[in-house]
C-alpha positions, 0 to 999 in steps of 0.5 A: 565458447571460450569467449562466454567463459571469457566474458562471465569471468570478467563480468559475472558480478555486473550480471549478477547485480544487473539480474538482482536489480531487474527481479527487484524492478519487476517485483515493484512493478508488479505492486504498482500495477496491482490494485489497491482498493477491492472489496474482497480484499485480495492480491496485495492488499492484505499485506498492505493493510497488515504493514500500515498496521504494524507501522502504526503500533511501532513504539517511537524509540526504535521506529526506524529498525521496527519499520525496517523489520515490517517492510521486510515482512511486507515484502515476504507477504508479497513475494507469498502472494506472488508465489501462490499465484504461480502454484494455483496457476500450476494446478490449474485454479487460475488462468494466468500466475498474476491472476490472483494480484492482477485484476479488475477490482471489485469497488462497493456500490455506490448508490444510484443517484435515483435511489430515493434515500440518496435523493434525498441525502443530496436534496439537503445539500450534503455530499460526501466529498463536501463531508470530506471537505469539512472533516479536513477542515476540522481537522486542520483547525483542530491541529491548530488548536492543539499546537496553539495550547502546546506553545501556550503551555510551552511559554508558561514553562519558559516563565 
C-alpha cells in the first residue's frame, strides 16, 4: 500500500493528464465512428449541422472567438447525445449505451434503374455525377470571373 501511495504521490499529475487525454481521445473516436448522414438525423448529426450554421453566421471581425465559442457549444451538444444514450440504456429504451449515435444509417432511397422516370433521365445522358461536375465547373468559372472583375477594379483604382 505504501508503494501505491508513493507512486501516486510522484505521478498523480501525469496520471491525471493521461486520463484526460484518454477521455478526449475516446470522445473524438466516438464522433469519428458515428454516421455522418442519416435521413432521420439521429446521433451527432443535428449538433454538427447546428455547428456549421453557427460558424457560417459568425461575423468577420471576431470570427475566431465566435468559432471557438460555437465549437465548445458543439462539444457540449455531443456530450449530451452521449449522456442521453447512457440514460436511455439505463432505462431500457435501447440495447446499448452507444445505440443512439453508432448505428446503421438510413440513407435516402435512390431510384431503381428499372424505374421508368429514372430510365428516361439516364437516356437523355444526364446523370447526378455529371450534373455535380457541371456545377463545380460553372462555380470555378464564376469564381474566375469574379476575381478578374475585382482585379480589374483594383487596377482602375490604382490609375
